[in-house]
Each structure stands twice: as C-alpha cells, then as structure tokens.
C-alpha positions in Angstrom: 118.1 83.6 133.9 115.4 84.8 131.6 112.8 82.4 130.2 112.2 84.5 127.1 113.0 82.6 123.8 115.5 84.5 121.6 118.2 83.8 119.1 121.3 85.6 117.7 121.3 85.4 113.9 123.6 86.7 111.3 121.7 88.5 108.5 123.8 89.7 105.5 126.9 90.4 107.6 125.3 91.8 110.8 124.2 90.1 114.0 120.8 90.6 115.5 119.2 89.4 118.7 115.7 88.4 117.7 112.6 86.8 119.3 109.4 85.5 117.7 106.9 88.3 116.7 109.6 91.0 116.8 110.2 93.4 114.0 113.8 94.4 113.1 115.4 96.9 110.7 118.1 95.0 108.6 120.2 96.1 105.7 118.3 96.4 102.4 117.3 93.0 101.1 116.2 92.8 97.5 112.9 90.9 98.0 109.2 91.5 97.5 107.1 92.5 100.5 105.4 89.4 102.0 108.3 87.1 101.0 109.3 84.5 103.7 113.0 84.2 104.1 114.9 81.5 106.1 118.2 82.4 107.7 120.4 79.5 108.7 123.4 81.3 110.2 122.1 81.0 113.8 124.9 81.7 116.3 123.0 81.2 119.6 119.6 80.1 120.8 117.9 80.5 124.2 114.8 78.4 124.6 113.2 78.4 128.0 116.5 79.1 129.8 118.4 76.4 127.8 121.2 78.0 126.0 122.8 76.6 122.8 125.9 78.3 121.5 127.2 77.5 118.0 130.8 76.9 117.1 130.5 79.2 115.0 126.9 78.2 114.0 124.3 75.8 115.3 123.7 73.0 112.8 120.1 72.5 111.7 118.9 75.7 113.4 117.0 78.3 111.4 115.2 81.6 111.9 112.3 82.4 109.5 111.4 86.0 108.8 108.8 87.8 106.6 109.6 91.0 104.6 107.2 93.7 105.9 108.4 96.8 104.2 111.3 98.7 102.7 112.4 102.3 103.6 115.2 104.8 103.9 116.8 106.2 107.1 117.0 109.9 107.9 119.6 111.9 106.1 123.1 112.1 107.6 125.1 115.1 106.6 128.9 114.8 106.1 130.8 118.2 106.1 134.5 118.5 105.2 136.4 121.7 105.5 140.0 122.3 104.7 141.0 125.8 106.0 144.3 126.1 104.2 142.7 125.2 100.8 139.6 127.3 101.5 137.5 124.3 100.4 134.2 123.1 101.8 132.3 119.9 100.8 129.0 118.7 102.1 127.4 115.3 101.3 124.2 113.7 102.4 123.5 110.0 102.7 120.3 108.0 103.3 120.7 104.3 104.0 118.1 101.8 102.6 116.7 99.3 105.0 114.2 96.4 105.1 111.8 95.7 108.0 111.6 92.0 108.9 109.1 90.3 111.1 110.4 87.2 112.8 107.9 84.4 112.4 109.7 81.4 113.9 112.9 80.2 115.6 113.7 76.5 115.1 116.6 74.6 116.5 
C-alpha cells in the first residue's frame, strides 16, 4: 500500500483524485482568483495507508482548494456531413476551466 495522502472528492459533478499541493483542472467555477473554497463531498480518504470510504460521503471531511487561474481548453472541431443532402456543417468548441490548488485535506 502507498503511504501517500490523497482523497477522492466530488467537485461540481465530477470526481477527482487529489493530494495536498497538487493542481487540478476542474470545470469552470465562477469565483475570483485567490478565493479559498471548501468542498465537503469527500468520497474517500487515504492518510498514511489508513483508508476511509464514505457511504456515499465521509461525514466531517473536507478538502480546501484555492482558485489559481481560469482558462480555455484547445478548440475541438465537430464536422457533420450528410452525403444524400449534400450538406456539411462544422462547429468549434472551447471548454472553460478553472485551475485549483489543493491546500488541505481534513477528515
């Protein structure tokens, strides 16, 4: 077993495996840069090899993160072609994201 401390936390509908000091890209969060945000939907914690699994969440556990920056992903092109209608359609999409720095894991 690994002795690295980590947690699995649910942030706005997605699950992330995080450890202290790590930076993650999450879905866009409408918050100022430098804001500290607590996330209480912690699903699992591993501290020094001791594993706690929530049913579905761990009561009293919390992961604190700081908003580092906002950005946009690279463009994804979506091309649709219907040969019998002789129609072509191309769309581009750039997803917004927020970079979070994990400051502490409590629980």
